[in-house]
C-alpha positions as CSV (number, residue, x, y, z in Angstrom):
1,M,196.2,58.9,50.1
2,A,192.8,58.9,51.7
3,T,190.1,60.7,49.9
4,E,188.3,63.6,51.5
5,L,185.3,61.5,52.2
6,E,187.4,58.8,53.9
7,K,189.1,61.4,56.1
8,L,185.8,62.9,57.1
9,R,184.5,59.4,57.9
10,D,187.5,58.6,60.0
11,D,187.2,61.9,61.9
12,L,183.5,61.3,62.5
13,L,184.1,57.8,63.7
14,A,186.5,59.2,66.3
15,L,183.7,61.2,67.9
16,P,182.2,60.0,71.2
17,V,179.3,57.6,70.9
18,E,176.7,60.2,71.8
19,S,177.9,62.5,69.1
20,R,178.0,59.8,66.5
21,A,174.4,58.7,67.5
22,S,173.2,62.3,67.2
23,L,174.9,62.7,63.8
24,A,173.5,59.4,62.6
25,Q,170.0,60.4,63.6
26,A,170.3,63.7,61.8
27,L,171.6,62.0,58.6
28,I,168.8,59.5,58.6
29,E,166.2,62.3,59.1
30,S,167.8,64.1,56.2
31,L,167.3,61.0,54.0
32,L,163.6,60.9,55.0
33,E,163.0,64.5,54.0
34,G,160.8,64.3,50.9
35,A,159.6,60.8,51.8
36,D,155.9,60.2,51.5
37,E,154.4,62.5,54.0
38,D,151.4,60.2,54.5
39,A,153.5,57.2,55.2
40,E,153.7,57.7,59.0
41,T,149.9,58.2,59.2
42,L,149.3,55.1,57.1
43,W,151.7,53.0,59.2
44,R,149.9,54.2,62.4
45,E,146.6,53.2,60.9
46,E,148.0,49.8,59.9
47,I,149.4,49.3,63.4
48,R,146.0,50.2,65.0
49,R,144.2,47.8,62.6
50,R,146.6,44.9,63.4
51,D,146.4,45.6,67.1
52,A,142.6,45.5,66.9
53,D,142.8,42.2,65.0
54,I,145.0,40.7,67.6
55,R,142.9,41.9,70.5
56,S,139.7,40.7,69.0
57,G,141.1,37.3,68.1
58,R,140.6,37.8,64.4
59,A,144.4,37.5,63.8
60,V,146.0,34.0,63.9
61,L,149.2,34.3,65.8
62,K,152.2,32.0,65.8
63,P,155.0,31.7,68.4
64,A,158.2,33.6,67.3
65,G,160.2,30.4,67.3
66,Q,157.8,28.9,64.7
67,V,157.9,32.0,62.5
68,L,161.7,32.0,62.6
69,R,161.9,28.2,61.7
70,E,159.5,28.8,58.8
71,A,161.4,31.8,57.5
72,R,164.7,29.8,57.7
73,E,163.1,26.9,55.8
74,R,161.8,29.3,53.1
75,L,165.3,30.8,52.7
76,R,166.8,27.3,52.4
77,C,164.4,26.5,49.6
78,M,165.3,29.7,47.8
79,K,168.9,28.7,47.7
80,S,168.2,25.5,45.8
C-alpha cells in the first residue's frame, strides 16, 4: 500500500503543469527561508565585478566548447 507521502506525490504530479510549477516554486522558496540573507547581495556584487572584468578586458575568456572539453577531460582523469 502506498504511503501517505507517495499518495500526495502522485496527486500533485497529476496537477496541470502551471500548478505544479507554482507549487515547485513555493517549495523551493520555503527551502531558502533562513538561508544567508546576504547571499543574494553578495552574488549581485560578484556578478557586477565579473561583468566589469569582462568589459574591461581584465578577464581571460574561453569559448564554451573549449571549457566543456576541458571539464570533460578533468572528469575523465578523476575516474582513473
